[in-house]
C-alpha positions as CSV (number, residue, x, y, z in Angstrom):
1,X,22.5,11.6,9.9
2,X,20.0,10.1,8.2
3,X,18.7,7.2,10.8
4,X,19.0,4.6,7.7
5,X,18.8,1.1,9.5
6,X,16.1,2.6,11.7
7,X,13.9,3.7,9.1
8,X,14.4,0.8,7.0
9,X,13.5,-1.8,9.7
10,X,10.3,-0.3,10.6
11,X,9.8,-0.6,6.7
12,X,10.7,-3.8,6.9
13,X,8.3,-5.3,9.5
14,X,5.5,-3.0,8.2
15,X,5.3,-4.2,5.0
16,X,5.9,-8.1,6.3
17,X,3.1,-7.7,8.1
18,X,1.1,-6.7,4.5
19,X,2.7,-9.8,3.2
20,X,1.3,-12.0,6.0
21,X,-1.6,-10.2,6.4
22,X,-2.8,-9.5,2.3
23,X,-2.6,-12.8,0.8
24,X,-2.8,-15.4,3.3
25,X,-5.5,-13.4,5.8
26,X,-8.6,-14.0,3.5
27,X,-7.5,-17.8,3.7
28,X,-7.9,-17.6,7.3
29,X,-11.3,-15.7,7.4
30,X,-12.2,-19.0,4.4
31,X,-11.2,-21.3,7.2
32,X,-13.6,-19.9,9.8
33,X,-16.4,-20.1,7.8
34,X,-16.7,-16.5,6.2
35,X,-17.9,-16.2,2.9
36,X,-16.8,-14.1,0.1
37,X,-19.3,-11.1,0.6
38,X,-18.3,-11.5,4.4
39,X,-14.2,-11.9,3.4
40,X,-14.5,-8.6,1.1
41,X,-16.3,-6.5,3.9
42,X,-13.8,-7.2,6.2
43,X,-10.7,-6.8,4.3
44,X,-12.0,-3.4,3.1
45,X,-12.1,-2.3,6.8
46,X,-8.5,-1.5,6.4
47,X,-9.1,0.6,3.1
48,X,-12.2,2.2,5.1
49,X,-10.0,3.1,8.1
50,X,-7.2,4.5,5.3
51,X,-9.9,7.2,4.3
52,X,-10.4,8.7,8.3
53,X,-7.3,8.0,10.4
54,X,-4.3,8.9,8.3
55,X,-6.5,12.3,7.7
56,X,-7.0,12.7,11.4
57,X,-3.7,12.0,12.4
58,X,-1.7,13.6,9.8
59,X,-4.1,16.8,10.6
60,X,-2.7,16.3,14.1
61,X,1.0,15.9,13.6
62,X,1.2,19.0,11.6
63,X,-0.2,21.0,14.4
64,X,2.0,19.5,16.8
65,X,5.1,19.3,14.8
66,X,5.4,16.0,15.9
67,X,4.9,12.9,14.4
68,X,7.0,9.9,16.8
69,X,4.4,9.8,19.2
70,X,2.0,9.1,17.2
71,X,3.5,6.4,15.4
72,X,4.4,4.8,18.7
73,X,0.9,4.7,19.9
74,X,-0.3,3.6,16.6
75,X,2.2,0.6,16.9
76,X,0.9,-0.4,20.6
77,X,-2.6,0.0,20.0
78,X,-2.4,-2.3,16.8
79,X,-1.2,-5.2,18.8
80,X,-4.2,-4.5,21.1
81,X,-6.8,-4.6,18.4
82,X,-5.2,-7.6,16.6
83,X,-5.3,-9.6,19.7
84,X,-9.2,-9.8,19.6
85,X,-8.5,-12.2,16.6
86,X,-7.1,-14.4,19.4
87,X,-10.7,-14.0,21.2
88,X,-12.8,-15.8,18.9
89,X,-14.1,-16.4,15.5
90,X,-17.5,-15.3,15.4
91,X,-18.3,-12.5,12.6
92,X,-19.0,-9.6,15.2
93,X,-15.4,-10.3,17.2
94,X,-13.5,-10.6,13.6
95,X,-15.4,-7.2,12.4
96,X,-14.7,-5.2,15.5
97,X,-11.1,-6.4,16.1
98,X,-10.3,-5.4,12.0
99,X,-11.9,-2.3,12.6
100,X,-9.7,-1.5,15.6
101,X,-6.5,-2.9,14.2
102,X,-7.0,-1.0,11.1
103,X,-7.7,2.6,12.1
104,X,-4.2,2.9,14.4
105,X,-2.5,0.7,11.9
106,X,-3.3,2.8,8.9
107,X,-2.4,6.0,10.9
108,X,1.4,5.6,10.9
109,X,2.8,4.8,7.3
110,X,2.2,8.3,6.0
111,X,3.8,10.0,9.0
112,X,6.5,7.5,8.7
113,X,6.8,8.6,4.8
114,X,7.0,12.0,6.3
115,X,9.7,11.7,8.7
116,X,11.8,9.7,6.0
117,X,11.5,12.5,3.6
118,X,12.2,15.1,6.6
119,X,15.5,13.2,7.2
120,X,16.4,12.9,4.0
121,X,15.9,16.8,3.8
122,X,16.5,17.5,0.1
123,X,18.0,13.9,-0.9
124,X,14.3,12.6,-2.3
125,X,16.4,10.3,-4.6
126,X,17.6,8.5,-1.7
127,X,13.9,7.2,-0.6
128,X,13.7,4.3,-2.6
129,X,17.1,2.9,-1.2
130,X,15.1,3.0,2.2
131,X,11.8,2.0,1.6
132,X,13.0,-1.1,-0.7
133,X,13.5,-2.9,2.9
134,X,9.8,-3.1,2.9
135,X,9.7,-5.1,-0.3
136,X,12.7,-7.1,1.4
137,X,9.9,-7.8,4.5
138,X,7.4,-8.4,2.3
139,X,9.0,-11.2,0.8
140,X,10.6,-12.9,3.7
141,X,6.6,-13.2,4.6
142,X,4.8,-13.9,2.1
143,X,7.3,-16.6,0.7
144,X,8.1,-18.2,4.2
145,X,4.4,-18.2,5.0
146,X,3.6,-19.8,1.9
147,X,5.6,-22.8,2.9
148,X,4.7,-23.0,6.5
149,X,1.0,-22.8,5.4
150,X,1.5,-26.1,3.5
151,X,2.2,-27.8,6.6
152,X,0.1,-26.0,9.3
153,X,-3.0,-25.1,10.3
154,X,-3.7,-21.5,8.9
155,X,-4.3,-20.6,12.0
156,X,-0.7,-20.1,12.7
157,X,-0.8,-17.0,10.6
158,X,-2.4,-15.0,13.7
159,X,1.0,-15.3,16.0
160,X,3.5,-14.7,12.4
161,X,1.2,-11.5,12.3
162,X,1.5,-10.7,16.0
163,X,4.9,-11.2,15.8
164,X,5.5,-8.6,13.2
165,X,3.4,-6.3,14.6
166,X,5.8,-6.5,17.8
167,X,8.5,-6.1,14.9
168,X,6.6,-2.8,14.3
169,X,6.4,-1.3,17.4
170,X,10.0,-1.8,18.4
171,X,11.3,-0.5,15.7
172,X,8.8,3.0,16.5
173,X,10.4,3.2,19.5
174,X,13.8,3.9,18.1
175,X,12.6,6.2,15.4
176,X,14.0,10.0,15.9
177,X,11.8,12.8,15.3
178,X,12.9,15.0,12.1
179,X,12.1,18.7,12.0
180,X,12.5,19.5,8.4
181,X,14.3,22.8,7.6
182,X,13.9,23.2,3.7
183,X,11.0,25.0,2.8
184,X,10.1,26.0,6.0
185,X,11.3,29.6,4.8
186,X,9.2,29.5,1.8
187,X,6.0,31.6,1.7
188,X,3.0,30.2,3.3
189,X,1.0,28.0,0.4
190,X,-2.6,27.5,2.1
191,X,-3.8,23.6,1.7
192,X,-6.9,24.5,-0.7
193,X,-5.0,26.4,-2.7
194,X,-2.5,23.4,-3.4
195,X,-5.6,21.1,-3.7
196,X,-7.1,23.4,-6.7
197,X,-4.0,22.6,-8.9
198,X,-5.4,20.8,-11.4
199,X,-2.0,18.2,-11.4
200,X,-2.5,17.7,-7.8
201,X,-6.5,16.8,-8.5
202,X,-5.6,14.8,-11.2
203,X,-3.1,12.5,-9.5
204,X,-5.1,12.3,-6.4
205,X,-8.3,10.7,-8.5
206,X,-6.2,9.3,-11.3
207,X,-4.4,7.2,-7.5
208,X,-7.9,6.5,-6.1
209,X,-8.8,4.2,-9.4
210,X,-5.4,2.6,-9.3
211,X,-5.9,1.6,-5.7
212,X,-9.3,0.1,-6.8
213,X,-8.5,-1.5,-9.9
214,X,-6.2,-3.5,-7.1
215,X,-8.8,-4.5,-5.0
216,X,-9.7,-7.8,-6.4
217,X,-5.5,-8.5,-6.4
218,X,-5.3,-7.4,-2.9
219,X,-8.6,-9.3,-1.5
220,X,-8.9,-12.4,-4.0
221,X,-5.6,-13.3,-5.8
222,X,-4.4,-16.0,-3.2
223,X,-7.6,-17.3,-3.4
224,X,-7.8,-17.1,-7.5
225,X,-4.8,-19.1,-7.5
226,X,-5.5,-21.9,-4.9
227,X,-9.2,-22.4,-6.6
228,X,-7.1,-23.4,-10.0
229,X,-5.2,-26.1,-8.6
230,X,-1.6,-23.7,-7.4
231,X,-0.3,-24.8,-4.0
232,X,-0.1,-22.1,-1.1
233,X,4.0,-21.9,-1.9
234,X,3.3,-21.3,-5.2
235,X,0.8,-18.6,-4.1
236,X,3.9,-17.0,-2.0
237,X,6.3,-17.0,-5.0
238,X,3.9,-15.6,-7.3
239,X,3.5,-12.9,-4.6
240,X,7.7,-12.6,-4.2
241,X,8.0,-12.3,-7.8
242,X,5.9,-9.1,-7.8
243,X,8.0,-7.7,-4.9
244,X,11.3,-8.5,-6.6
245,X,10.1,-6.6,-9.6
246,X,8.6,-3.9,-7.2
247,X,12.4,-3.5,-5.6
248,X,14.1,-3.4,-9.1
249,X,12.4,-0.4,-9.5
250,X,13.2,0.8,-6.2
251,X,16.6,0.6,-6.5
252,X,16.2,2.4,-10.0
253,X,14.5,5.0,-9.2
254,X,17.1,7.5,-8.7
255,X,18.0,7.0,-12.4
256,X,14.4,6.4,-13.6
257,X,13.8,10.6,-12.0
258,X,16.9,11.5,-13.7
259,X,15.7,10.8,-17.4
260,X,11.6,10.4,-16.8
261,X,8.8,13.1,-15.7
262,X,7.2,11.8,-12.6
263,X,3.7,12.1,-14.9
264,X,5.6,9.9,-17.9
265,X,6.5,7.3,-15.2
266,X,2.9,7.4,-13.7
267,X,1.3,7.2,-17.3
268,X,3.4,4.2,-17.8
269,X,2.4,2.6,-14.7
270,X,-0.9,3.3,-15.6
271,X,-1.0,1.9,-18.6
272,X,0.5,-1.4,-17.5
273,X,-1.9,-1.7,-14.7
274,X,-4.8,-1.8,-17.7
275,X,-2.9,-4.7,-19.3
276,X,-2.1,-6.7,-16.0
277,X,-5.5,-7.3,-14.6
278,X,-6.7,-8.5,-18.0
279,X,-4.2,-11.1,-17.6
280,X,-4.9,-12.1,-14.4
281,X,-8.5,-12.6,-14.9
282,X,-8.2,-14.3,-18.2
283,X,-4.8,-15.9,-18.2
284,X,-4.8,-17.7,-15.2
285,X,-4.3,-21.6,-16.7
286,X,-1.4,-20.1,-18.4
287,X,1.7,-19.9,-16.3
288,X,3.8,-17.7,-18.4
289,X,1.0,-15.3,-18.6
290,X,0.6,-15.6,-14.8
291,X,4.6,-14.3,-14.3
292,X,4.1,-11.8,-17.1
293,X,1.3,-10.2,-15.1
294,X,3.2,-10.6,-11.8
295,X,6.4,-8.7,-13.2
296,X,4.0,-5.9,-14.5
297,X,4.0,-5.3,-10.2
298,X,7.1,-3.1,-10.5
299,X,5.2,-0.7,-13.0
300,X,1.9,-1.0,-10.8
301,X,2.8,-0.4,-7.6
302,X,6.4,0.3,-7.5
303,X,7.0,3.0,-9.8
304,X,3.1,4.4,-9.3
305,X,3.9,4.4,-5.4
306,X,7.8,5.9,-5.7
307,X,6.6,8.8,-8.4
308,X,3.6,9.7,-6.1
309,X,4.9,9.8,-3.1
310,X,7.8,12.4,-4.5
311,X,4.9,14.3,-6.5
312,X,3.1,14.9,-3.1
313,X,6.2,15.6,-1.1
314,X,7.2,18.5,-3.5
315,X,3.6,19.6,-4.1
316,X,2.6,20.0,-0.3
317,X,5.9,21.9,1.0
318,X,7.3,21.3,4.5
319,X,4.1,22.8,6.5
320,X,1.8,20.4,4.6
321,X,3.6,17.0,4.3
322,X,1.9,15.3,6.9
323,X,-1.3,15.8,5.7
324,X,-0.3,15.5,1.9
325,X,1.0,12.2,2.5
326,X,-2.3,11.3,4.8
327,X,-4.6,13.1,1.9
328,X,-2.6,10.8,-0.6
329,X,-3.0,7.5,1.4
330,X,-6.8,8.1,2.3
331,X,-8.0,8.6,-1.3
332,X,-6.2,6.3,-3.0
333,X,-5.5,3.3,-0.3
334,X,-8.5,4.2,1.5
335,X,-10.9,5.1,-0.8
336,X,-9.8,3.4,-3.7
337,X,-9.0,0.2,-2.0
338,X,-12.4,0.0,-0.2
339,X,-14.4,0.6,-3.3
340,X,-12.2,-1.7,-5.2
341,X,-12.6,-4.7,-2.6
342,X,-16.1,-4.3,-1.8
343,X,-16.9,-4.1,-5.7
344,X,-14.7,-7.6,-6.3
345,X,-16.2,-9.1,-3.0
346,X,-20.0,-8.5,-4.9
347,X,-18.7,-9.6,-8.4
348,X,-16.7,-12.8,-7.7
349,X,-19.6,-15.1,-7.4
350,X,-22.1,-12.9,-9.2
351,X,-20.1,-12.4,-12.5
352,X,-16.7,-14.5,-12.0
353,X,-12.9,-14.0,-11.2
354,X,-12.0,-13.0,-15.0
355,X,-14.6,-10.3,-15.3
356,X,-14.2,-8.7,-12.1
357,X,-10.2,-8.4,-12.9
358,X,-11.7,-7.0,-16.0
359,X,-13.6,-4.5,-13.8
360,X,-10.0,-3.7,-12.2
361,X,-8.7,-3.1,-15.9
362,X,-11.2,-0.3,-16.3
363,X,-10.5,1.2,-13.1
364,X,-6.8,1.6,-14.1
365,X,-8.1,2.7,-18.0
366,X,-9.9,6.0,-16.1
367,X,-7.1,6.6,-14.2
368,X,-5.1,6.8,-17.2
369,X,-7.3,9.1,-18.7
370,X,-7.5,11.1,-15.7
371,X,-4.1,11.6,-15.2
372,X,-3.6,12.3,-19.0
373,X,-5.6,15.0,-19.5
374,X,-5.6,16.9,-15.8
375,X,-1.7,16.9,-15.5
376,X,-1.1,18.4,-19.0
377,X,2.6,19.4,-18.2
378,X,5.4,18.8,-16.1
379,X,8.8,19.6,-15.6
380,X,11.4,16.6,-15.1
381,X,11.9,15.3,-11.9
382,X,15.6,15.0,-11.0
383,X,16.5,12.6,-7.8
384,X,18.4,15.1,-5.2
């Protein structure tokens, strides 16, 4: 039996943490005196650790053939790291706390993705029905905090984040181990042979570009809106709108996977990303443009993420699942997120928000071209 609610609960709290952290933690850092470069550096530590931590723990999980002990240790040590933010506001303290938190927090999601597909065991089309609860958690956090922070000090954010980490730990303690049987009897394919396949390299390179393109969005979107006179509650509603679009896509993925190829879905996602970042940068004064750009989050994150993890699940097989998902996370959210965040930190004050988001659009365009020419063909994916 699939532990539906235990997996869904983990996704709920994990992405509730992101919903509280990504839109609002830059506001907290600004409130304690950090400048744009320091904010970008601190926020990019999450991406830096995503380059190192998932690959290390994914390798260990594949060797040990177990995942839940690592997921549980990750949750516990993440809370220890976050406690440092309650200790002080000095930049050195913030840096050390963020690095410790990021190293252990970023280790878990690729392993939970692997656990989810292992429990589904051939029913990959049902992934979206579990993963959608992560989007619900994101909405609950981002919308609730938008109103909370309109009346409360920004420092209240720290206690909300600590509570979500506690929820992650509780759920991690309940998720059972799963030993995937599907594919274990297939001939062993070395990891290097998988990585040499052109479609695998094209997807990883393109996903790096997609994450880099989102750098300014995740680091500065809230500051961008507040600087143009929008309230924090409005910021929460805008993040919510994007995630509602993401939920619609996740719920519709089984049908999309029956009608379109993974390659086709991904190409569409990158094309929409090119458009979206230009609209955010140059159309911030026009509400209708902002609303449309946020609806495109369903494509730039929702369909891109679901199609990408499905492709990794299919290509890397049962023996390399943890390392495959970890590698995808390290290259995309890790390296790509780090580069995008750091570039946006240096260009934000230098050339301004509009051109910073234009750079993000160019990253998405490069990813589109890499995917189009690197992944030439692809069979239509079917939801199991």
